[in-house]
C-alpha positions in Angstrom: 127.6 26.9 -35.7 129.2 25.1 -38.7 131.4 22.4 -37.2 131.1 21.0 -33.7 133.8 21.7 -31.0 134.4 18.1 -30.3 136.1 15.7 -32.8 134.6 12.8 -34.9 135.2 10.2 -32.1 132.6 11.8 -29.9 129.0 11.1 -30.8 125.8 9.0 -29.8 126.4 5.7 -31.3 128.2 2.7 -29.7 131.1 2.3 -32.1 133.8 4.8 -31.8 134.2 5.1 -35.5 130.4 5.2 -36.4 130.6 8.8 -37.4 133.5 8.2 -39.7 131.7 5.1 -41.2 128.7 7.1 -41.6 130.8 9.6 -43.6 132.0 6.6 -45.6 128.6 5.3 -46.4 127.3 8.7 -47.4 130.2 9.7 -49.8 130.3 6.1 -51.3 126.7 6.5 -52.3 127.3 9.9 -53.6 130.5 8.6 -55.5 128.7 5.7 -56.9 125.8 8.1 -58.4 128.4 10.3 -59.8 130.3 7.4 -61.3 127.2 6.1 -63.2 126.5 9.5 -64.4 130.1 10.3 -65.7 130.5 6.7 -67.2 127.7 7.1 -69.3 128.9 10.5 -70.5 132.7 9.8 -70.9 133.2 6.3 -70.0 135.4 7.2 -66.8 134.9 9.0 -63.5 137.5 11.8 -62.9 134.9 14.1 -61.9 133.1 11.7 -59.6 136.3 11.0 -57.7 137.2 14.5 -57.3 133.6 15.4 -55.9 133.9 12.5 -53.5 136.9 13.9 -52.1 135.6 17.5 -51.9 132.5 16.2 -50.2 134.5 14.1 -47.6 136.6 17.2 -46.8 133.8 19.3 -46.2 132.2 16.9 -43.6 135.0 17.5 -41.3 137.0 20.3 -40.2 140.9 20.4 -41.1 141.6 20.9 -37.5 140.9 18.0 -35.1 138.5 16.1 -37.6 135.4 18.0 -36.1 132.0 17.0 -37.9 130.0 19.6 -39.7 126.8 20.4 -37.7 124.2 19.3 -40.1 126.1 16.0 -40.7 126.4 15.3 -37.0 122.4 15.9 -36.6 121.8 13.5 -39.5 124.1 10.8 -37.8 122.0 11.5 -34.6 118.9 10.8 -36.6 120.2 7.6 -37.8 121.3 6.5 -34.4 117.7 7.2 -33.1 116.1 5.3 -36.0 118.5 2.2 -35.6 117.9 1.6 -32.0 114.2 2.8 -32.1 114.8 5.3 -29.6 111.9 7.5 -30.6 109.5 4.5 -29.8 110.7 4.2 -26.3 110.8 8.1 -25.6 108.2 9.8 -23.4 108.2 13.7 -23.1 107.4 14.6 -19.6 108.7 16.2 -16.3 109.8 13.9 -13.4 108.2 15.3 -10.3 109.0 12.7 -7.8 111.3 9.5 -7.4 110.5 6.9 -4.7 113.0 4.2 -3.9 111.9 0.9 -2.4 113.6 -2.7 -1.8 112.5 -4.1 -5.1 111.8 -1.3 -7.5 111.8 2.4 -8.3 108.7 4.5 -8.9 109.0 7.5 -10.9 106.0 10.1 -11.2 105.9 12.0 -14.6 103.9 14.9 -15.6 103.1 14.3 -19.3 103.8 17.4 -21.3 100.9 16.8 -24.0 98.1 16.0 -21.7 99.4 17.1 -18.3 98.4 13.7 -16.8 100.3 12.3 -14.0 101.9 8.7 -14.9 103.6 6.4 -12.6 106.7 4.4 -14.2 108.2 1.5 -12.2 111.7 0.2 -13.0 114.3 -2.0 -11.4 116.9 0.6 -12.0 117.0 4.1 -13.2 119.8 6.4 -14.4 119.7 10.2 -13.6 121.2 11.8 -16.7 119.9 15.4 -16.1 122.6 17.6 -17.8 123.2 21.0 -16.3 121.1 23.0 -13.9 118.9 26.0 -14.9 120.3 28.6 -17.3 122.0 31.5 -15.2 120.3 34.7 -15.1 122.1 37.8 -13.7 120.6 39.5 -10.9 119.9 42.7 -12.8 117.4 40.9 -15.0 113.7 40.9 -13.5 110.6 38.8 -14.2 109.3 41.7 -16.3 112.2 41.5 -18.8 111.7 37.8 -19.2 107.9 37.7 -19.5 107.9 40.7 -22.1 110.7 39.3 -24.3 113.1 42.1 -23.6 115.7 39.7 -22.1 116.0 36.0 -23.3 118.5 33.4 -22.4 119.8 31.3 -25.4 119.8 28.2 -23.6 116.3 28.3 -22.3 114.1 25.2 -23.1 111.5 27.1 -25.1 114.2 28.2 -27.7 115.5 24.6 -27.9 112.3 22.9 -28.4 110.7 25.3 -30.9 113.0 26.3 -33.8 110.5 28.6 -35.4 110.6 30.9 -32.2 114.3 31.4 -32.6 114.0 31.9 -36.3 111.4 34.5 -36.0 113.3 36.2 -33.3 116.5 36.4 -35.5 114.4 38.0 -38.4 113.2 40.7 -36.1 116.6 41.4 -34.6 117.7 42.6 -37.9 116.3 46.1 -37.2 117.2 46.3 -33.6 120.2 47.0 -31.3 121.0 43.8 -29.5 123.3 43.3 -26.5 124.7 39.8 -26.0 125.9 38.9 -22.6 128.9 36.6 -22.4 132.2 35.6 -23.6 132.1 32.2 -24.7 131.4 30.3 -28.0 127.6 30.5 -27.6 127.7 34.3 -27.4 130.2 34.4 -30.3 128.0 32.4 -32.6 125.0 34.3 -31.9 126.9 37.7 -32.4 128.3 36.6 -35.7 125.0 35.1 -37.0 123.1 38.5 -36.2 126.0 40.6 -37.6 126.1 38.6 -40.9 122.3 39.0 -41.3 122.5 42.7 -40.7 125.6 42.9 -43.1 126.8 45.9 -40.9 123.9 48.1 -41.9 123.4 51.1 -40.0 119.9 51.5 -40.9 117.5 51.2 -37.7 113.8 50.4 -37.5 112.8 54.0 -37.1 114.3 54.8 -40.4 117.4 56.8 -38.8 121.1 56.0 -39.3 123.8 55.6 -36.7 127.3 54.7 -37.0 127.4 52.6 -33.8 127.1 48.9 -34.2 123.7 47.0 -34.0 125.3 44.1 -32.2 127.0 44.5 -28.8 128.9 41.7 -27.1 129.5 42.3 -23.3 131.8 39.9 -21.4 133.6 40.3 -17.9 136.8 38.8 -19.2 138.9 39.1 -22.4 138.0 37.0 -25.4 140.0 33.8 -24.6 141.0 31.1 -27.2 140.7 27.5 -26.2 140.2 24.6 -28.6 138.4 22.3 -26.2 136.5 23.3 -22.9 138.4 20.4 -21.4 141.7 18.9 -22.2 141.6 15.7 -24.3 143.3 13.8 -21.6 140.0 13.8 -19.7 138.2 12.1 -22.5 139.8 8.8 -23.2 137.5 5.8 -22.0 138.6 2.5 -21.0 138.2 0.8 -24.4 140.6 3.3 -26.1 142.9 3.0 -23.0 143.0 -0.8 -23.7 143.7 -0.2 -27.3 146.6 2.1 -26.4 148.1 -0.4 -24.2 147.8 -3.3 -26.6 149.7 -0.9 -29.2 152.5 -0.3 -27.0 151.1 3.1 -25.6 150.5 4.3 -22.1 147.0 3.7 -21.8 144.9 6.0 -19.4 146.3 9.6 -19.4 148.2 10.5 -16.4 145.7 13.2 -15.4 142.9 10.6 -15.1 145.2 8.2 -13.2 145.9 10.7 -10.7 142.5 11.8 -10.3 141.1 8.1 -9.7 143.8 7.9 -7.0 142.6 11.1 -5.3 140.4 10.3 -2.3 139.6 13.9 -1.3 136.3 15.0 -2.9 137.2 18.6 -2.1 140.6 18.2 -4.0 138.7 16.6 -6.9 136.2 19.5 -7.0 139.2 21.8 -7.2 140.7 19.8 -10.1 137.3 20.1 -11.9 137.2 23.8 -11.5 140.8 24.3 -12.7 140.6 21.7 -15.8 137.3 22.9 -17.0 137.5 26.2 -18.8 134.1 27.7 -19.7 133.6 31.1 -21.6 136.2 30.3 -24.5 136.3 30.5 -28.1 137.9 28.1 -30.5 140.5 29.6 -32.8 138.1 28.8 -35.8 135.5 30.9 -34.3 137.7 33.7 -33.2 140.5 34.0 -35.9 139.0 31.8 -38.7 137.3 32.9 -41.8 134.9 35.9 -41.1 135.8 35.3 -37.4 134.7 37.2 -34.4 138.0 39.1 -34.1 137.6 40.5 -37.5 133.9 41.4 -37.2 135.0 43.5 -34.0 137.7 45.2 -36.0 135.5 46.1 -38.9 132.9 47.7 -36.4 130.3 45.0 -37.2 130.2 43.9 -33.6 130.8 46.3 -30.6 132.8 44.4 -27.8 132.8 45.7 -24.3 134.9 44.1 -21.6 132.6 45.0 -18.7 129.5 43.8 -16.7 126.1 45.3 -16.4 126.0 47.6 -13.5 122.5 49.0 -13.9 119.6 48.6 -16.5 116.9 51.3 -17.0 113.7 50.7 -19.3 112.8 53.6 -21.5 110.1 54.0 -24.3 111.4 53.0 -27.8 112.3 55.8 -30.4 108.8 56.0 -31.5 107.5 56.6 -27.9 105.5 53.3 -27.7 105.3 52.4 -24.0 104.4 48.8 -25.0 107.6 48.3 -27.2 110.5 49.4 -24.7 114.1 49.7 -24.9 116.8 49.4 -22.3 119.8 51.5 -21.2 122.6 49.3 -19.9 125.1 51.1 -17.7 128.6 49.1 -17.9 131.2 48.8 -15.2 133.7 50.4 -17.8 131.8 53.7 -17.7 129.9 53.3 -20.9 126.1 53.3 -21.4 124.6 51.6 -24.5 120.9 51.6 -25.5 119.5 48.5 -26.9 116.1 46.9 -28.0 116.7 43.4 -26.8 119.2 41.5 -24.5 120.3 37.9 -25.3 121.9 36.1 -22.4 124.7 33.4 -23.1 125.7 33.3 -19.4 125.8 29.4 -19.2 124.1 27.6 -16.5 123.8 27.8 -12.7 126.4 26.2 -10.6 123.7 24.6 -8.5 122.9 20.8 -8.1 121.2 19.6 -11.3 117.6 18.4 -10.8 116.6 21.1 -8.5 113.8 20.3 -5.9 113.1 16.9 -7.3 116.8 15.6 -6.7 117.1 17.4 -3.3 113.8 15.7 -2.2 115.3 12.3 -3.3 118.5 13.0 -1.3 116.4 14.1 1.8 114.0 10.9 1.6 117.0 8.4 1.3 119.7 8.5 3.7 121.8 5.9 1.7 122.3 8.4 -1.1 125.6 9.9 0.1 126.5 13.4 -1.2 129.7 15.3 -0.7 129.7 17.9 2.3 131.9 20.3 0.1 129.7 20.7 -2.9 126.5 18.6 -2.5 126.9 16.2 -5.4 126.6 12.5 -5.5 129.2 10.2 -4.1 129.2 7.2 -6.3 130.9 4.0 -7.0 133.4 3.2 -9.9 130.4 2.2 -12.0 128.4 5.5 -11.2 126.2 3.6 -8.9 124.6 5.9 -6.3 122.4 3.2 -4.7 121.3 -0.4 -5.6 118.8 1.1 -7.9 120.1 4.5 -8.9 123.0 5.3 -11.3 124.1 8.7 -12.4 125.5 10.4 -15.6 126.4 13.8 -16.8 126.9 16.7 -14.2 125.9 14.4 -11.5 128.8 12.0 -12.1 131.5 14.4 -12.2 133.1 13.8 -9.0 133.7 10.3 -10.3 134.3 11.0 -14.0 136.1 14.3 -13.7 136.0 17.4 -15.8 134.6 16.1 -19.0 131.4 14.5 -17.4 129.2 17.1 -18.7 129.9 16.8 -22.5 129.6 14.1 -25.2 132.9 12.6 -24.2 131.5 12.3 -20.6 128.4 10.6 -21.7 130.4 7.8 -23.4 132.5 7.5 -20.4 129.4 7.2 -18.2 127.7 4.7 -20.5 130.7 2.4 -20.6 130.9 2.3 -16.7 127.1 1.7 -16.1 127.0 -1.1 -18.6 130.1 -2.8 -16.9 127.9 -2.9 -13.7 125.3 -4.9 -15.4 127.9 -7.2 -17.3 129.7 -8.0 -14.0 126.3 -8.4 -11.9 
């Protein structure tokens, strides 16, 4: 990924323009250094000004002012340092939450030591993100444990960058199948195809004209700039600025959603408005995009799903280094060394057994009979001591609850609950 999918207004800091001002601070320092160098050389600074403009233009995409990934990550690091978030962070798994009249007890299994530690708080915010990665039924435990099949969104790939890097290096000499038709699948297919440079060499020394990278998706490759329409992303602060400037304020989609009292209808709106499994025009038709990699034969695209999988010995006959034959619904069969899953997340309630136990133990935590998600107040209060954000808040926030814009919407509402208390 070179640029994020979201635009410059969506990030982790409080001020909406923080990312843009971070750009100004970065480029101002660069321009100042260039100015000093060029002034000594020529007494003026034409090259420094031009370089500043070029740098600024490279930090954001030409469409929708989307920040470059490394620049966005640097901004995240600055936010963490500015608010000392690393000093208050604990790495562990919450195993149990107990609610009482005057506090909340959170039981945590510490990652480093395995020790069980109890935390006590007046309120908690459940910001759990998505459920577990979705694994197709044809994948079994043997495939996962032996590295034949990996999900791109598994925690071990996220926590340890070196794991993913070494895998990518090994994949250069392999036939790889990527399952999925969204932006994650496209990024990985393009990354691996570019590394192999369309080479037909295989790890056994033979050659083949078939592509080393296969992309398999149930649906056609679909373009969509954002996975949720921008009308769902405006927060209350932006709405007020719009009204003060003579605009309409909150978009009509959000107004109608808030007026809807039927949770089943809200869930249906979320399903219709959130469009997963899509590609941005830049990834599909931009420079060196997926469309052209498929046309050149660097990536083999199959609109199908896996019907059956068979494990076979690899080309050298080594039983401990197996390959797979994937039989597809379109009638094709492809032989691959590894399968990478870009199949998103399960549609189950995030938090798994821990959240289900919390609901079972506390009758005041209301959930929708239709989908089992929390029924919360305007300020995302699930009970006197429990707030929710992210996926758990989507019945109140709408389709954008799971992305960066949704995190900002949730934070705004939760803070208001304490300000008004």
